[in-house]
C-alpha positions as CSV (number, residue, x, y, z in Angstrom):
1,M,-30.3,-22.2,18.4
2,A,-27.4,-20.5,16.9
3,D,-27.7,-19.0,13.5
4,V,-26.6,-21.1,10.2
5,R,-23.4,-19.7,8.7
6,V,-21.0,-20.5,5.8
7,W,-17.9,-21.9,6.9
8,H,-14.7,-22.5,4.7
9,Y,-13.1,-25.9,5.1
10,L,-10.1,-27.8,3.7
11,G,-10.2,-31.7,4.1
12,E,-9.2,-35.1,2.8
13,N,-11.7,-37.5,1.1
14,A,-12.1,-40.8,1.2
15,Q,-9.5,-41.3,-1.9
16,G,-6.9,-39.2,0.2
17,Q,-7.2,-36.2,-2.1
18,M,-7.3,-32.8,-0.6
19,C,-10.2,-31.0,-1.2
20,Q,-12.0,-27.9,-0.5
21,G,-15.5,-25.7,-0.3
22,C,-18.0,-24.3,2.0
23,V,-20.6,-26.1,4.3
24,D,-23.5,-24.6,6.0
25,A,-23.6,-25.1,9.6
26,R,-23.9,-23.3,13.0
27,S,-20.3,-24.0,14.5
28,S,-16.9,-25.6,13.6
29,D,-17.7,-28.4,15.2
30,H,-21.0,-28.7,13.4
31,A,-19.3,-28.2,10.3
32,T,-16.6,-30.9,11.3
33,R,-19.5,-33.8,11.8
34,I,-21.3,-32.6,8.6
35,L,-18.1,-33.1,6.6
36,A,-17.2,-36.5,8.3
37,A,-20.9,-37.9,7.3
38,R,-19.8,-37.0,3.6
39,G,-16.4,-39.1,4.2
40,I,-14.2,-35.9,4.5
41,V,-12.0,-35.4,7.1
42,A,-11.5,-31.8,7.9
43,V,-8.1,-30.5,8.0
44,E,-9.1,-26.4,8.5
45,V,-12.3,-25.4,8.8
46,S,-13.0,-21.5,9.4
47,E,-15.9,-19.2,9.0
48,E,-16.3,-17.6,5.4
49,K,-15.9,-14.2,5.5
50,S,-17.0,-11.6,2.6
51,G,-13.8,-11.6,0.8
52,Q,-10.2,-12.4,1.9
53,G,-9.9,-9.5,3.9
54,Q,-10.4,-10.7,7.3
55,H,-7.7,-13.5,6.4
56,E,-5.3,-11.2,5.3
57,K,-5.5,-8.5,8.3
58,H,-4.9,-12.0,10.5
59,K,-2.1,-13.7,8.4
60,L,0.8,-14.6,9.9
61,S,4.2,-14.5,8.0
62,A,6.6,-17.3,7.7
63,A,9.3,-15.2,10.2
64,M,6.3,-14.9,12.8
65,L,5.6,-18.7,12.8
66,A,9.1,-19.8,13.0
67,D,9.5,-17.4,16.3
68,F,6.2,-18.9,17.6
69,A,7.3,-22.7,17.1
70,E,10.7,-22.1,18.5
71,A,9.2,-20.1,21.6
72,M,6.6,-22.7,22.2
73,A,9.4,-25.4,21.9
74,D,11.6,-23.9,24.7
75,L,8.5,-23.0,27.3
76,L,7.0,-26.5,26.6
77,G,10.6,-27.9,26.9
78,S,10.7,-26.1,30.3
79,A,7.5,-28.2,31.5
80,L,5.1,-25.3,31.2
81,S,1.5,-26.6,30.5
82,V,0.2,-25.8,27.0
83,T,-1.8,-22.7,28.5
84,D,1.0,-21.5,30.4
85,A,3.5,-21.5,27.2
86,L,0.7,-19.7,25.2
87,L,0.4,-16.9,28.3
88,A,3.8,-16.6,28.4
89,F,4.3,-16.4,24.8
90,E,1.5,-13.5,24.5
91,I,2.9,-11.5,27.2
92,S,6.4,-11.4,26.0
93,E,5.3,-11.1,22.4
94,R,5.2,-7.6,21.1
95,R,4.2,-7.9,17.1
96,P,0.5,-7.6,17.4
97,R,-0.4,-10.1,14.9
98,L,1.4,-12.7,16.8
99,K,0.2,-11.5,19.9
100,A,-3.6,-11.7,19.1
101,F,-3.0,-15.1,17.4
102,A,-1.9,-16.5,20.6
103,S,-4.7,-14.7,22.7
104,R,-7.1,-16.5,20.7
105,L,-5.3,-19.7,21.0
106,V,-5.0,-19.1,25.0
107,H,-8.9,-18.5,24.5
108,A,-9.8,-21.5,22.8
109,V,-7.8,-24.2,24.7
110,R,-9.2,-22.6,28.2
111,N,-12.7,-23.2,26.4
112,G,-11.7,-27.2,26.0
113,R,-9.8,-27.1,22.5
114,T,-6.8,-28.9,21.6
115,L,-4.2,-26.9,20.5
116,N,-4.3,-28.2,16.9
117,M,-8.0,-27.6,17.0
118,A,-7.7,-23.9,18.0
119,M,-5.3,-23.5,15.0
120,Q,-7.7,-25.4,12.8
121,E,-10.3,-22.7,13.9
122,D,-8.5,-19.4,14.1
123,I,-9.4,-16.8,11.7
124,S,-5.6,-16.6,10.5
125,R,-5.6,-20.1,8.7
126,P,-2.2,-21.1,10.0
127,P,-0.4,-23.4,7.4
128,R,-1.4,-27.1,7.3
129,I,2.0,-28.6,8.3
130,L,1.8,-26.2,11.7
131,I,-1.8,-27.9,12.3
132,A,-0.1,-31.3,11.5
133,M,2.8,-30.8,13.7
134,T,0.9,-29.6,16.3
135,A,-1.7,-33.0,16.1
136,A,1.3,-35.3,16.0
137,G,3.3,-33.7,19.1
138,E,0.0,-33.8,20.8
139,E,-1.0,-37.3,20.2
140,S,2.7,-38.5,20.8
141,G,2.9,-36.1,24.2
142,A,6.2,-35.0,22.7
143,L,4.8,-31.2,21.6
144,A,8.2,-29.4,22.4
145,A,10.0,-31.7,19.9
146,S,7.3,-31.2,17.2
147,F,7.7,-27.4,17.7
148,S,11.7,-27.6,17.6
149,D,11.7,-29.7,14.4
150,L,9.3,-27.4,12.6
151,A,10.9,-24.4,13.8
152,Q,14.0,-25.4,12.4
153,R,12.3,-26.4,8.9
154,L,10.7,-22.8,9.0
155,K,14.0,-21.3,10.0
156,R,16.0,-23.1,7.2
157,G,13.4,-22.2,4.5
158,L,13.9,-18.5,5.6
159,E,17.3,-18.5,5.4
160,L,17.4,-20.0,2.0
161,R,14.9,-17.2,1.0
162,R,16.9,-14.2,2.3
163,G,19.9,-15.3,1.0
164,L,18.9,-15.6,-2.7
165,I,16.7,-12.2,-2.4
166,G,20.0,-10.8,-1.0
167,Q,22.2,-12.1,-3.6
168,M,19.8,-10.5,-6.3
169,V,20.1,-7.0,-5.0
170,Y,23.1,-6.0,-6.4
171,P,22.1,-7.0,-9.8
172,I,18.9,-5.4,-9.4
173,A,21.0,-2.3,-8.5
174,L,23.1,-2.7,-11.4
175,V,20.0,-2.7,-13.9
176,G,18.8,0.6,-11.8
177,L,22.4,2.3,-12.4
178,M,22.4,1.1,-16.2
179,F,18.8,2.5,-16.8
180,L,19.7,5.5,-14.7
181,T,22.7,6.4,-16.7
182,L,21.1,6.1,-20.2
183,V,18.1,8.2,-18.9
184,F,21.0,10.7,-18.2
185,L,22.8,10.8,-21.3
186,A,19.4,11.0,-23.3
187,F,18.5,14.0,-21.0
188,L,21.6,15.7,-20.2
189,V,24.6,14.6,-22.7
190,L,22.6,13.8,-26.3
191,P,20.5,17.2,-27.0
192,N,23.8,19.1,-26.9
193,F,25.0,17.2,-29.8
194,E,21.7,17.0,-31.5
195,Q,22.1,20.8,-31.9
196,V,25.4,20.8,-33.3
197,F,24.0,18.2,-36.1
198,E,20.7,20.2,-36.8
199,G,23.1,23.2,-38.3
200,A,25.7,21.0,-40.2
201,A,25.2,20.5,-43.8
202,A,26.0,16.8,-43.6
203,P,23.9,14.1,-42.0
204,P,25.6,12.3,-39.0
205,P,26.9,8.6,-39.8
206,P,24.2,5.8,-39.0
207,E,26.2,5.1,-35.4
208,T,25.5,8.7,-34.4
209,A,21.8,9.2,-35.9
210,F,20.9,5.4,-34.1
211,V,22.4,7.2,-30.7
212,L,20.5,10.3,-31.1
213,S,17.2,8.6,-32.0
214,A,17.8,6.6,-28.8
215,G,18.1,9.4,-26.8
216,A,15.1,11.1,-28.6
217,F,13.1,8.2,-27.5
218,L,14.2,7.9,-23.5
219,R,13.2,11.4,-23.4
220,N,9.8,11.0,-24.7
221,Y,8.9,7.8,-22.8
222,A,11.4,7.1,-19.8
223,V,8.4,7.6,-17.7
224,W,6.3,4.8,-19.3
225,I,9.1,2.6,-19.6
226,P,8.6,1.1,-16.1
227,V,4.8,0.9,-16.5
228,F,5.3,-0.9,-19.2
229,V,7.5,-3.8,-17.9
230,L,5.2,-3.7,-14.9
231,G,2.4,-4.4,-17.2
232,V,4.2,-7.3,-19.5
233,V,5.1,-8.7,-15.9
234,V,1.4,-8.7,-14.9
235,L,0.3,-10.0,-18.3
236,V,2.7,-12.6,-18.1
237,Q,1.6,-13.8,-14.8
238,R,-2.4,-14.1,-15.8
239,F,-1.1,-16.3,-19.3
240,L,1.0,-18.4,-16.9
241,L,-1.9,-18.9,-14.6
242,M,-3.8,-20.3,-17.5
243,A,-1.9,-23.5,-17.5
244,P,0.0,-23.4,-14.6
245,E,1.2,-27.5,-14.7
246,H,2.3,-26.8,-18.4
247,W,4.7,-24.1,-18.0
248,A,5.8,-25.3,-14.7
249,R,7.3,-28.1,-16.6
250,Q,8.7,-25.6,-19.4
251,F,10.4,-23.5,-16.5
252,R,12.2,-26.6,-15.6
253,K,14.1,-26.5,-18.8
254,V,15.4,-23.0,-18.4
255,P,19.3,-23.4,-18.0
256,V,20.8,-23.2,-14.2
257,V,17.4,-21.4,-12.9
258,G,14.8,-24.0,-13.7
259,R,16.5,-27.3,-12.4
260,N,17.9,-25.5,-9.4
261,I,14.3,-24.1,-8.1
262,W,12.5,-27.5,-9.1
263,L,15.3,-29.1,-6.5
264,L,14.3,-26.8,-3.9
265,N,10.6,-27.9,-4.3
266,V,12.0,-31.3,-3.9
267,A,13.7,-30.4,-1.1
268,S,11.1,-28.6,0.6
269,Y,8.6,-31.8,0.0
270,A,11.4,-34.1,1.2
271,R,12.1,-32.1,4.5
272,T,8.7,-31.5,5.2
273,L,7.5,-35.1,4.7
274,G,10.9,-36.6,6.8
275,V,9.8,-33.7,9.9
276,L,6.1,-35.1,9.8
277,L,7.2,-38.5,9.9
278,S,9.8,-37.9,12.7
279,A,6.9,-36.5,14.7
280,G,4.7,-39.7,14.6
281,L,2.4,-38.7,11.9
282,P,1.0,-41.4,9.6
283,L,2.5,-41.9,6.1
284,L,-0.9,-40.9,4.4
285,R,-1.5,-37.9,6.4
286,A,2.3,-36.8,6.2
287,E,2.5,-37.0,2.3
288,A,-0.8,-34.9,1.9
289,V,0.6,-32.1,3.9
290,A,3.9,-32.5,2.7
291,R,2.3,-32.2,-1.0
292,D,0.9,-29.2,0.0
293,T,3.7,-27.3,0.7
294,V,5.3,-28.0,-2.9
295,G,5.5,-24.8,-4.7
296,D,5.6,-26.5,-8.3
297,P,2.0,-27.0,-9.7
298,A,3.4,-29.3,-12.3
299,M,5.1,-31.5,-9.2
300,R,1.7,-31.6,-7.2
301,Q,-0.3,-32.9,-10.0
302,Q,2.6,-35.9,-10.5
303,L,2.5,-36.4,-6.4
304,S,-1.4,-36.5,-6.2
305,G,-2.1,-40.0,-7.0
306,L,0.3,-41.3,-4.4
307,S,-2.2,-41.4,-1.5
308,D,-4.5,-43.9,-3.6
309,R,-1.4,-46.2,-4.5
310,I,-0.2,-46.0,-0.8
311,R,-3.4,-47.0,0.7
312,G,-3.3,-50.2,-2.0
313,G,0.0,-51.1,-0.1
314,V,2.6,-50.2,-2.8
315,P,5.6,-48.9,-1.1
316,L,6.5,-45.1,-0.9
317,S,9.4,-45.5,-3.1
318,A,7.9,-47.7,-5.7
319,A,4.9,-45.0,-5.7
320,F,7.6,-42.3,-6.2
321,S,9.3,-44.1,-8.8
322,E,6.0,-44.4,-10.7
323,S,5.0,-40.8,-10.4
324,R,8.2,-39.9,-12.4
325,A,8.1,-36.5,-10.1
326,L,11.1,-36.5,-8.0
327,P,14.7,-37.4,-8.7
328,E,15.9,-41.0,-9.3
329,D,18.6,-40.6,-6.5
330,L,15.6,-39.6,-3.9
331,V,13.9,-42.7,-4.7
332,R,16.7,-44.7,-4.0
333,Q,17.1,-43.0,-0.7
334,V,13.6,-43.5,0.1
335,Q,13.8,-47.3,-0.4
336,L,17.0,-47.4,1.6
337,G,15.1,-45.5,4.4
338,E,12.2,-48.2,4.1
339,E,14.5,-51.4,4.2
340,T,16.3,-49.8,7.2
341,G,13.3,-48.2,9.2
342,Q,14.8,-45.2,8.9
343,L,12.8,-43.3,6.4
344,D,12.5,-40.1,7.9
345,T,16.2,-39.7,8.6
346,F,16.8,-40.6,4.6
347,L,14.7,-38.0,3.5
348,L,15.8,-35.2,6.0
349,R,19.3,-36.2,4.9
350,A,18.5,-35.9,0.9
351,A,16.8,-32.8,1.5
352,G,19.9,-30.8,2.9
353,R,21.8,-32.0,0.1
354,Y,19.2,-30.8,-2.4
355,E,19.2,-27.3,-0.6
356,R,22.9,-27.2,-0.7
357,E,23.5,-28.2,-4.5
358,A,20.7,-25.6,-5.4
359,E,21.6,-22.8,-3.2
360,L,25.4,-23.5,-4.7
361,A,24.4,-23.1,-8.1
362,L,22.2,-20.1,-7.9
363,N,24.7,-18.1,-5.7
364,R,27.0,-18.8,-8.3
365,S,24.8,-17.8,-11.3
366,V,24.0,-14.5,-9.5
367,E,27.5,-13.8,-8.8
368,L,28.3,-14.1,-12.2
369,L,25.4,-11.8,-13.3
370,G,27.0,-9.1,-11.7
371,P,30.0,-8.7,-13.4
372,V,28.1,-9.6,-16.7
373,L,26.0,-6.3,-16.0
374,I,28.7,-4.4,-15.4
375,V,30.2,-5.2,-18.9
376,C,26.7,-4.3,-20.6
377,L,26.5,-1.1,-18.8
378,G,30.4,-0.1,-20.1
379,V,29.4,-1.5,-23.6
380,C,26.3,0.9,-23.5
381,V,28.2,4.0,-22.3
382,A,31.4,3.5,-24.7
383,G,28.7,2.9,-27.5
384,V,27.5,6.3,-26.6
385,I,30.7,7.8,-26.5
386,V,32.4,6.4,-29.8
387,S,29.0,7.2,-31.7
388,V,29.1,10.7,-30.8
389,I,32.8,11.0,-31.5
390,S,32.4,9.3,-34.9
391,G,29.6,12.1,-35.4
392,V,32.0,14.9,-34.2
393,L,35.0,13.5,-36.8
394,S,32.5,13.1,-39.8
395,L,31.2,17.0,-39.2
396,N,35.2,17.8,-39.5
397,D,35.4,16.0,-43.0
398,A,32.8,17.6,-44.2
399,I,34.3,20.8,-42.9
400,Y,37.8,20.4,-44.2
């Protein structure tokens, strides 16, 4: 008999709420049966390792998952079987983690596992949306279409993320240039003027004294400023983790950024739900997976009671309206989708609109940030120059 081991699970209880924990079992199938006896439907079951090192070592990035889904859609669309498609992908793939992932899936499928079960048991712990879309595709017989929809969703998310990161490169470079400029002035320019004023009979004017003191401060502590900033960031992150739902609500009040990040979370939820429904997943399962993709803790908390309301016969639009977690416009779109029988289409259309709106607003804000930082840099340099000139003129006045 196989030894009893510890298995980590993520599942859905009888109330439709997501739960996770550990269970002692001889295999993943044994763990699944134990959970089923407890009224928990297992979504992910994987052997518990000491620490997170094993999981992190095999973890797949979003770009890898998008490439995997796109390649599988093309291969399965060419009438290949699941095993042959995985083998073809494994042979052509060059990235070690993704190649090993495909190899493990091939081994599991050959041993009688379905593809979604093989993903659930895999040590890399792929995201729930990949497992759910795979299960829906296998149940409906349209696995290639499911992978294609998933690839589009993942690539759209990557494009948004890369676009925002790319927009932030220029402002971050300007902040670094400002710091280096001030360090240059503090180390190479201001010390010469300090020697001039040390031998003068009259003290420097207040603005010159302030600039010289600031230069001395930078010379003494410039090395520690980045360390201090990093420490503050770490402390703020830990502080925010103490009450994530509260601070998520407060963050929404930040001008421009807060609302648009919230809209991106709304778009992610709506797009995931629409993609899963179009793949044929039942509403309850699709909503639970879509909720798990939301990065806003407050929104997840507000949406946590939807499963009970939907199971009780309440329409999705009414449940959304009661939760007050989503924009009223999206609630109206969902209501229209329910009335016309095209809920997935309306959700995907609304998600695209929110993504465009948030992306446009954030891009405009970042574009304005560059000129503002350039003005700040000019003001700092001009302030140093004017202060030094003022000090030199005061010396002339004292002498003559």
